[in-house]
N, C-alpha and C positions, 0 to 999 in steps of 0.2 A: 504494500500500500504506500501511498504518498505521505509526505509530512503533514499535509492538510488533513488527510484522513486520520492520521494519528491524533491530531489536535481535536478533531471531531469526536473520536472514540474516547479519548482520555481527558479531554479538556475540562470536564466537570469532576474529575477525581482530584481531591486535595492531596497535598504532598504527605499528609499523614496516612491517607488511604493508599496512595501509590508513591513510593519514594522517588526521589530525583533520578532521572534516567539520562543516558547518553544523548538521547534525542532532545530532551530539555536543554542540555548543554549546547548543542548545535543551534537550537532556536535562539538562545540568548546571544551567542556569538554572531548570529546573522543580523539581529536587530541593531547591533552597534554600527553596522554599515550605514544606517540611515542618518541623514544630516538633521540633527536636533538642535542646531545653534540657536534658533529663535523660539525654541519650545521649552527646553530645560531651563530651570531657574538659574540666575546668575550666581546665586549663593550655592556653591558646590555641595554644601551639607544639607541643603533643602531637598526633601524627597518628593517625587511625583509618581503616582501610580501609572501602570501601563495603560489603563483605560483612559486616564486623563491625557497622557502622551498621545494616544491614538486619536482622541477627539480633537486635540489641538492640531495634530498633523494634518488631518483631513479638512479642517477649517482653512488651513494655510495653503494646501495644495489641492487643486482640482484634478480631475481624471486626465485631462490633456497634459498637464504638467507632469503628472506621475508617469505617463507613458513615455515621456522624453527623458526620464531620469537615467543616468548612467553610473556605474557599469550596467550592462544589459539585464543582470539578474535583479536589480533593485526593485522594479515593479512587482516581481514575484515576492520579494521580502516584504513589501508593503501590503500585499494581500494577506500574507501570513500575520503581519501586525494586526490587521483588521480582525482576523479570525481569533487570534489569541486574546485580544482585548475584550472579547465577548464571553470568554470562558472563565469559570470559577478558579481553575488551576493557575491562571496567569494574570487576570485583570487587576488583582490587588498587589502584585509584585511592585515594590517601591524602588525607583531608580534615583541615583544621585551621583555626584562627582563626575559630571560629564566634561570631557576635554576633547577638543577637536582642533588640531593645529596643522596647517600646511604652509611651509615656508619654502625658500629656495634650496634648502638642504634636507628637509624631512617632511614626512606625512605621518601623523600620529593621531589616533583617536581611541578613547577608552571610556567605559562607563561601569558603574557598580550597581548591582541589584540585591536588594534585601529580600530573601525568600521566606516562605511560610515555615520551612523546616528549621528556622533559626540559624541558617547559614547565609553568607553573602557570596555573590558570584561576581568576579571581576572579569569583564570581557574586553579583549583587545581587538580592534578592527584590523582586517587585512588591508591590502593595498586598494585604494580607491581608483578613480579614473585618471588621476594625475600622473604624468610621465615622471615627475620627480619621485613619486612614491615607488614606481617600478625601478627607477635607477637606484634607489636606496636598497631595494631587494637584491639587485645585482652586486651592489657594493659589499654585501655580506660575504661574498666570495673572497674578499681580500682585506676587509677591515672588521675588527671586533673590539668594542661594540660600535655599531652605527648609531647616529643620533636617536632614532626611534627606539632602539634597545635601551639606551640610557634613560630615555623618558619613561619606558615601561618599568625599569628598575625603580625610578623615583616615584612613579605613580603607586606602585605596590607598597613602597616604604611609607608613603604619606597617607595611604588609605587604610592599611591594616592596623587595627589597634591590638596591642599585646594583650589587653584585658577584655577584648570584645569577642565576638562570635568566631567560629571557624569559617574558612573561606575556600571556595573553589576558584581556580583561575583558568581561563581558556581563550582560544581564538581560532579563527579560520585563516588559512594561508599565512601571510606574514604575521597575522595575529597569533597563530599557533607558535611561531618562533619567539615572538615577544613574550608569550606566556611562559615558555621554557626558560628564556633568558632572565626574565624578571625574578624567577625562583632561584636560578643558579647563582645570580650575583648578589642576592640579599643575604642578610645574616641569619643565624640559626633561629633566633626568636621569631622572625617573620616566617621562615620556612616551617616552623613548628605549627603555625596557625593555618597552614594550607593542607586541605584534605587531599585534593587531586589537582593535577595539571592536565588540561585537555589541549591536544593539538589536532585540528582537523585539516589534514592535507597541507601542513605548513613545512617549509624547508628546514634543513638541519644546520650543521655548523662546519667550520673548517676542521682540519685534523686536530689541531692543538686544543680547541675547545671540546671537541668530541671525546678526546682521550683524557680530559681533565677529571679530577675527582668531583668537581662541582656538577658535571654532567651526570656522573654515575649516581650521585646522591639524588638529583632531580628525577632520574629515570625510574626510581622506585615508586614515584607517585604519578608517573606519566601514563596517560591514556591517549593513544594515537590511532587515528583512523585515516585511511587513504583509499581512494577508489581504485578499481581494477586496472584502469589505464592511467594511473597517476604519473605525473612528471614533477610537478611542483613539490609534492610531499616527499619525493625521493632525491631532491637536489641536495648536494653536499652530503655530509655524514649525519646519520640519525639512528635512533633506536631501531632494533630489529623486532622489538615487541610491539607490533602494530596489528590492527584489525583491517582486513581488506574488505571493502564495501562495494556492493552492486549499485550501479547508477542507471537512471532511465535515459541519460544523455550519452553522447559518444565523444571519444578522444578528449580534446582540450576542454570541452564543456562539462566533463565529469568532475572538474575541479569545483563546480558549483554544488555545494553541500545540500542546498535546498532541493536538489533533484535526486538525492540518494534515496534508495528504496528502503522502506521500513518493514520490519517483520515483528509486528505487535509492539514489544517494549524495547526493541533494539534495531539497529540497522541490519539489513540482510547481508550476510557474509558472502564473499565471493573469493576469487583467486586472482592474484596479480598476473596480468596478461603477459604472454611471451613478447608481444610488441613493446610493452612498457619495460620489461626486463632488458631487452636489447637496447632500447633508447636510453634507459638509465645507465647502463654500462658505457655506452658511447659518450654520454654527457659527463659521466663521472671520470672516465679516462681523459677526456678533453680538459676538464677543469683542473685535474691533478697533474697534468703535463706542464702546467705553468706555475711560475712563482707569483707571489702577490702583486708585484709591480707590473708583471705582464698581464695579469687579469684586469688590473686597473686600466691599462692601455686599451684593451679590447672593449671594456665597458664604456670608456670615454668615446671610442670610435662609434659604437652602436648608437649612443645617445646624441652624438653630434650629427649623425646621419638623420635621426628622427627630427632633430632641430632644423636641419636643412630642408627636410620634407615638410616643414611647417606643422609638425605634430606636437601638440602640448598635452593632449588627452588621448587615451587609448581608444575612446569611442570614435575618434577620427580615422582609425585604421580600417577604413572600408577597402574593398578589393582594389580600387583604383590607386589609393595611397599606398597600400601594401605592395603593389606592383612597382610604384615609384621607389619605395624603400628597397625593394629587391634589386632594382637596377643600381641604386646608389651603393649598396653593399657590394654588389658584384664588381663594380668599377673601382672600389676602394683598394688602393695599392699598399696601404699601411697595415693591413690585416693579413696574417698568415693564411695559407691555403686551407688547412684543416678547419680553422675557426670560421672562415668565410663559407665553406661548404656546409658545415653544421647549421649555421644561422640561415643560409639560403634554403636548406631543406626544411627547416622549421617554418619559414615564411611561406614556402610553397604549400605545405600541409595546411597552414592557417587559411591561405587563399582558397584552397579546395574546400575546406570545412565551411567557410563563409558562403561560397558559391552553392554548395549542396544545401545549406540551410535556407538560402534565399529561394532555391528551386522548390524545396519542400513546402515553403510557405506560400 
């Protein structure tokens, strides 16, 4: 069944009747993608119920505005918000400490939810539609911590009270990495307050962070989920203790957790595809064949090409612009042959995916 069907089936079960599930966790990490700048109170300690957030959100945004929102999965998240706000299980969840920052060096968003089971949930957003957000993701291949990881560390430190309730922390995509990092870099007293760390198809770390004692300590509380054809969740090095999930989408779009298939109280388990294993190995071997300074050079080239192509948001990457980027990468003489081939192959697959999606619609 779909996530919406899960909400319909269990939305009136209180958390005392049905304890917190992995699907509840994914739902909370999905909501943090929504822009709540003009909705959440300016006082970060002031709480607002989900039903109130939903009411204000739909007063502020009409259907036409919602349809144009990016990334492309946001309208689906909004429909999930509407449904959750009508259900006993979710409508009285209290949200607070909302932060949303996009600068020329970082993209960071987080929110905290006070749950009925007397725990709190800290949700970190994944990358939004901004190119700077995606550049920061790539920078994780040669820098640690990047600005968003530092912000996640400080958010956790400033939110968790040593004498308060227990917490869960989680995120989707880059948000999953931020959840892991914020735990790893905090002190023992903060770590002790955290029950679980959720990573929904988020990237891992460089070799030195992966092999650190801090990672091994965090891994004991880690719950990681990746789709069958995952790429993002297998970038860099990460835990081998993950659950493989079936999705109703194909290839790149499997990264959208709101399209994962639900099996009553958990996501439907699957198997990591041969295609993803081959692509993972190829990307892994490619990344690890370079030193940090070389990775930085490649990332700078990729994003300078996007800038030359007039692309500041990923939603601008329609087929015509992808073809332009393809040509610019192909003609670039500063990138080595293997890097150029890998990137060109990825762009070709994305072009085909978009063309197929357009045809099916």
